[in-house]
Structures are given as C-alpha cells and as structure tokens.
C-alpha angles and dihedrals in degrees: 000000000000120000119207121197113262093007118122117273108237115193121188120190127186118185148168114251115277097014095120100255094135094055091044092049093051092051092047092047091053095044097047097031094243129162106247131213129176095204096200091062091064090067090047090051089053090050092050091052090053092049093049101039102028095208120196092221104039098185095046090048094048093046089063095040098048092058087063096043116126126198089240090065090060089067091068108131090216088073090079094056116123092235090055090050091052094050091044089057090051098050103032094082093058106113092211092054092045089056091052091050092045091055091050093048093051091049090055092046099049107026100074114189124213114282094040129092094204143310140282124202128182129190140094107299104024101116098052104024114023103032106010092160095051118153089229130020125192134182109203122194144144137189116293092242094053093045091051092052091050093049091046091055091044093053092044090058088053090054096254119138103205111149122242089242092054092049092048091053092046094052092046090054091045091054091052091048094048094047098041104046115146094238116058093215092068097042128112105239136150109240119215092248095051122104112233112231112186109192097183091112098021130096118219089258093050091047091049092051091049092054092041090056090054093047097044091057089065106033101043 
C-alpha cells in the first residue's frame, strides 16, 4: 500500500454485512474528494433492469446497458426492494455477468475524472480482486449481534417489519455465503495488507476518525 505524491488515492474496503462500511465510505469519499462506488449496488441495478425490461437475452442486454450506467442511477431507492434482492441473488453467480460488473467496477476505480483525488470502493472482494494495488485497504467488521441490531433499526426506518431474530439469521447465512464462495476471487477475506477496523464499539464518526488517522499518516 504505497502512496506516491500526486498519484490517485485508491481505497478498497471489504466488510461483513451491516458493519457500517457504506456510511464510513461516504464520509471518507466526501472528506478526501474520492469517487465512491458501493459495488453490490451494481448487481442490484442489473436485477432492476431485468425486472423492468424483461430482456430475452439478459447478458447481451446488460452488456449494452452497463456501459451507459452512471453512479447517480445507483442511488435509485427501488434497488432496496425485496424483489430486486431476490433477482440479484439469482443472477449474481453468473460468470458472464460477474465479468461485466468487474469491468465496470475497475473502470470506476481506476479512471479518475477531474475534480476527484481518487476512488473508494466497498464490497466483499475489493482488496484482493477489484483493486489489489489499492493505496489503502481496510477490512471492516463488527459482532453479529451489533450488526443485526443496526440492520433492524435501518429496516424499521424504511418501514420494513422484519424481526430481529430473522435479521440475525439472515446475516449469519450471509456471512457463511460471503466467506465460503466456491471461487476465491469472489470471497470475503481479510488480506494481510488490510487494516482491521472493528466497529462493534465505534460510532460512524469514531470509525471515520480511526481510518482518517491511518490515511493521513501516508498522504500528508
């Protein structure tokens, strides 16, 4: 994780679900003027396109559409719908789709437009697959209980009535799925050169300041 003066700042964040990595990434992106991408939303966007357009050849259709995808489209509130989540689960294992998404993710990470000092991507396989040469790598996690409580409160604000017990079970299964994928490239793992950020007892502000302290030592 070497940082050269005037070179783009590339930040790669892998995290367990519900550990606060999205909120942390957004604060870091704003502070350091980095281009931000929540990589998981790209798959949800693909799922939404399939639901809305119902193409006969999904991959051929998405290949054309993803080249026109803007980061603003990933803010669509429909991406959190249960139907979108179901279709995402069905299509995300398709190797052809994963390659399309991978190409898009790398383009966002490495093609830095004017006005930005670099990029920040968060997801499950960013540090070892999407941006393996990142300036900074972080592995963000928290205890299962804390993550479940956070997700419960988050969903409640969105008007969803999932029980805490259901969410706990869902996150436990998600952890197993993320860490035990057949192909190593898609797995959630902590690389040796990633900083461990445990947010169990940290607020978003405290987590941000902890990461900022690490980054400022190298870029200032």
